[in-house]
C-alpha positions in Angstrom: -0.1 0.0 0.0 1.5 3.1 -0.9 1.8 6.3 1.7 -0.8 8.5 -0.2 -3.3 5.5 0.5 -2.4 4.5 3.8 -2.7 8.0 4.8 -6.1 8.6 3.0 -7.5 5.9 4.5 -8.5 7.2 7.2 -10.6 9.8 4.9 -12.6 7.5 3.2 -13.3 5.8 5.9 -15.2 8.4 7.7 -16.7 9.4 3.8 -18.0 5.4 4.2 -19.2 6.1 8.0 -21.2 9.3 7.1 -22.8 7.7 4.2 -24.0 5.1 5.9 -24.8 6.9 8.6 -27.0 8.9 5.7 -28.7 6.1 4.3 -29.5 4.4 7.8 -31.7 7.6 9.0 -32.7 7.9 5.1 -33.9 4.2 4.7 -36.0 4.4 8.3 -37.7 7.5 7.4 -38.9 5.2 3.8 -40.1 2.6 6.1 -41.9 5.1 7.9 -44.1 6.7 5.4 -44.6 3.8 3.7 -46.3 2.4 7.2 -48.3 6.0 7.5 -49.4 5.4 3.8 -50.6 2.4 4.8 -52.2 3.4 8.0 -53.8 6.3 6.1 -55.3 4.1 3.9 -56.6 1.7 5.6 -58.0 3.2 8.7 -61.8 4.3 8.8 -62.3 7.9 6.9 -63.6 10.1 9.2 -65.3 12.5 6.5 -67.1 10.0 4.9 -68.3 8.6 8.2 -69.5 12.1 9.3 -71.5 12.1 5.5 -73.4 8.9 6.5 -74.6 10.2 9.7 -75.7 13.7 7.8 -77.5 11.0 5.5 -78.9 9.1 7.9 -80.1 12.6 10.4 -81.8 13.8 7.0 -83.2 10.6 6.6 -84.8 11.5 10.4 -86.1 14.8 9.3 -87.8 13.8 6.2 -89.7 10.5 8.5 -90.8 13.5 11.4 -92.1 15.7 8.3 -93.4 12.8 7.1 -95.8 12.3 10.2 -96.8 15.5 9.7 -98.0 14.7 6.5 -95.9 17.1 5.1 -94.2 15.8 1.8 -93.4 19.8 0.3 -91.3 21.5 2.6 -87.9 20.6 3.2 -85.5 19.5 5.9 -82.3 21.8 6.3 -78.8 20.8 5.8 -77.9 18.8 8.4 -75.1 20.8 10.6 -72.1 19.3 12.3 -72.0 22.3 15.8 -69.4 20.3 18.0 -67.6 17.1 17.5 -69.7 14.4 17.3 -73.1 16.8 17.8 -75.4 17.5 14.9 -78.3 19.1 14.3 -81.5 18.4 12.1 -83.2 22.1 11.4 -86.6 22.4 9.3 -88.2 25.3 6.7 -91.6 25.2 8.2 -93.0 24.4 12.1 -94.1 21.0 13.2 -95.0 18.7 15.6 -93.3 16.4 17.2 -93.9 12.9 18.7 -91.6 11.7 21.5 -93.1 8.2 20.7 -92.7 8.9 17.1 -88.8 10.4 16.9 -87.6 7.8 19.6 -88.4 5.1 17.1 -87.1 7.1 13.6 -84.0 7.5 15.1 -83.4 4.8 16.4 -84.7 2.1 13.2 -82.3 4.9 11.1 -79.2 4.7 13.1 -79.4 0.5 13.2 -79.8 0.7 9.2 -76.6 2.5 8.8 -74.8 0.0 11.3 -74.2 3.7 13.1 -73.2 4.0 17.1 -76.2 3.4 19.4 -75.1 5.8 22.1 -76.4 9.3 21.5 -78.0 12.2 23.4 -81.3 14.0 21.5 -82.5 17.2 22.3 -85.5 18.8 20.8 -84.6 22.7 20.8 -87.9 25.4 20.5 -86.4 27.8 17.8 -87.7 30.9 20.1 -85.7 30.9 23.0 -83.6 27.8 22.8 -85.0 26.0 25.9 -84.8 22.1 25.1 -88.1 21.1 24.8 -87.7 17.3 25.2 -84.8 15.2 25.5 -83.8 11.8 26.1 -80.7 9.5 26.0 -79.7 6.1 24.8 -77.1 3.4 25.7 -75.7 -0.1 24.3 -77.8 -1.4 27.5 -81.4 -0.9 27.7 -81.5 -0.2 31.3 -79.3 2.5 31.5 -81.1 4.6 28.8 -83.5 7.8 29.7 -86.2 7.7 27.4 -89.3 9.8 29.9 -92.9 10.7 28.4 -92.7 8.9 25.2 -96.7 10.1 24.9 -97.1 13.8 25.4 -97.0 15.6 21.8 -95.1 18.6 21.1 -97.1 21.2 19.9 -96.5 22.7 16.5 -93.7 24.7 16.4 -90.6 25.7 15.1 -87.9 23.3 16.5 -84.5 22.2 15.9 -83.5 18.3 16.6 -79.8 17.3 18.0 -78.4 14.1 18.0 -75.0 14.2 19.5 -73.1 10.6 19.4 -71.6 10.5 23.5 -69.2 7.0 22.6 -67.8 6.8 19.4 -65.7 3.4 19.6 -64.5 4.1 15.6 -61.7 6.7 17.5 -61.4 4.8 20.0 -59.9 2.1 18.3 -57.8 4.4 15.8 -55.9 6.3 19.0 -55.4 2.7 20.2 -53.7 1.1 16.8 -52.0 4.6 16.2 -50.4 4.6 19.0 -49.5 0.5 19.0 -47.9 1.7 15.8 -46.0 4.5 16.8 -44.4 2.6 19.4 -43.6 0.0 17.0 -42.1 2.5 14.8 -39.8 4.0 17.7 -39.2 0.5 18.7 -37.5 -0.3 15.5 -35.8 2.7 15.4 -33.6 2.4 18.3 -33.2 -1.2 17.5 -31.8 -0.4 14.1 -29.6 2.5 16.3 -28.3 0.2 18.2 -27.5 -2.2 16.0 -25.7 0.5 13.2 -23.5 1.6 16.4 -22.6 -1.5 17.5 -21.4 -2.4 13.8 -19.6 1.1 13.7 -18.0 0.6 17.1 -16.8 -3.3 15.6 -15.1 -0.9 12.8 -13.7 1.7 14.6 -12.1 -1.2 17.0 -10.8 -3.0 13.9 -9.5 0.0 12.5 -7.6 0.8 15.9 -5.5 -2.5 16.1 -4.2 -1.4 13.0 -0.6 0.2 14.1 2.7 0.0 14.0 5.3 0.5 16.7 8.1 3.0 16.6 10.1 2.4 20.3 7.5 2.8 22.7 4.8 4.4 20.6 1.9 3.4 18.1 1.9 5.2 14.4 -1.3 5.0 13.7 -1.7 5.9 9.8 -5.1 5.5 9.1 -6.0 8.2 11.9 -3.0 10.6 11.7 -1.9 10.0 15.2 0.5 9.0 17.4 -0.4 7.7 21.0 2.3 6.4 23.8 0.8 5.1 26.7 -2.0 7.4 27.5 -0.6 10.2 25.4 -2.2 10.9 22.0 -0.3 13.1 19.4 -1.9 14.1 16.3 -0.7 13.8 13.2 -1.2 16.7 10.1 -1.1 14.5 6.4 1.8 15.0 5.2 3.9 14.4 9.1 1.9 11.0 8.5 2.9 10.3 5.1 6.4 11.3 6.2 6.3 9.4 8.9 5.3 6.3 7.2 7.7 6.6 5.2 10.4 6.4 7.6 9.2 3.4 9.0 9.1 1.5 6.1 12.6 2.2 5.6 14.2 2.2 9.2 18.1 3.0 9.5 18.0 3.8 6.0 19.4 7.3 4.5 16.3 8.0 2.5 17.5 11.5 0.6 15.9 14.7 0.0 14.5 14.6 -3.4 13.1 10.9 -2.8 11.1 12.9 0.3 10.4 15.5 -1.4 8.9 13.7 -4.6 6.5 11.2 -2.7 4.8 13.6 -0.5 4.9 16.9 -2.2 5.9 16.6 -6.2 3.6 13.7 -6.9 0.7 15.4 -5.5 1.3 18.5 -8.0 2.7 20.8 -5.5 6.5 22.7 -5.9 8.3 22.2 -2.0 10.9 25.0 -0.7 11.8 24.7 2.7 8.6 22.8 3.8 10.7 19.1 3.9 12.7 20.6 6.8 9.3 22.3 8.6 8.1 19.4 8.7 10.6 17.2 9.6 11.4 19.0 12.9 7.6 19.0 13.5 8.4 15.3 13.6 11.5 15.4 15.7 9.7 17.2 18.6 6.5 14.5 18.6 9.1 11.6 18.7 11.5 13.1 21.4 10.2 11.8 24.2 11.5 8.4 23.4 15.6 8.3 23.1 15.4 4.9 21.4 14.5 6.6 18.1 15.9 9.3 16.7 15.4 11.4 13.1 19.4 12.1 12.4 19.7 14.9 9.2 22.7 13.5 7.3 24.2 16.4 5.7 23.6 17.5 2.0 21.8 14.1 1.1 18.7 13.1 3.8 17.1 12.1 6.4 17.4 8.6 8.4 15.4 6.9 11.3 17.0 5.2 13.6 16.1 2.5 15.4 
């Protein structure tokens, strides 16, 4: 392996690590988007459910008008006045027969497979007072339906139907909670696996060193270590030291060093070589068993 490739291997490794990290995040975002799409495509539509209720309540209004022998006036548009609360209003005045009202709403909602827990209020238009109300529960014994036989005189009324417990919303919330929990769990497991894989790579990389006296030289990480001390090297220092280690106790000419470290990369060197040799000497001075010697007029030698 050439000196240039050896000293730049760490840069390539960092680039690969960054690329893998990006792909890891991108992959999990893609999976999350796919699952969200599946969720949105498979869960019941809130708008569709609301429209089903409005159609059914319009039929309730129509049947109330027919009970008043009114086949010409219209039921006004059904309005959602609050969450799960809808209002039926009429063009003309009408009589309300509680017994008929209870049966009409029950039969139409049951036919449309709509929830059977709701509160019904008949409200007077003139003062917005509640003229009649009742509550239906899933259990017949828990429902409250008073005064079914007392007719409400002909007046302007609105009828509100409030669905007090919609199981579809509850089910969606539970499903969404489970879905999000699963996604978070998958992301955590994937992240831990990725970190373990990266840690293994780093450990493998840390084992790749060359001993120089009491130093350890890590060319892929541009550093020297001596016991617990870490000494960082520049790229040029790393390349020079790698050349000396490959040819210990041999004189290496100045021209060869300059060519391999500078001129091969398209750079012309002047006094830079002497400057970097001086820096290397300072970083190796703690070990008397190794020395960078200047062979005057020829080059340098790493004595070990």
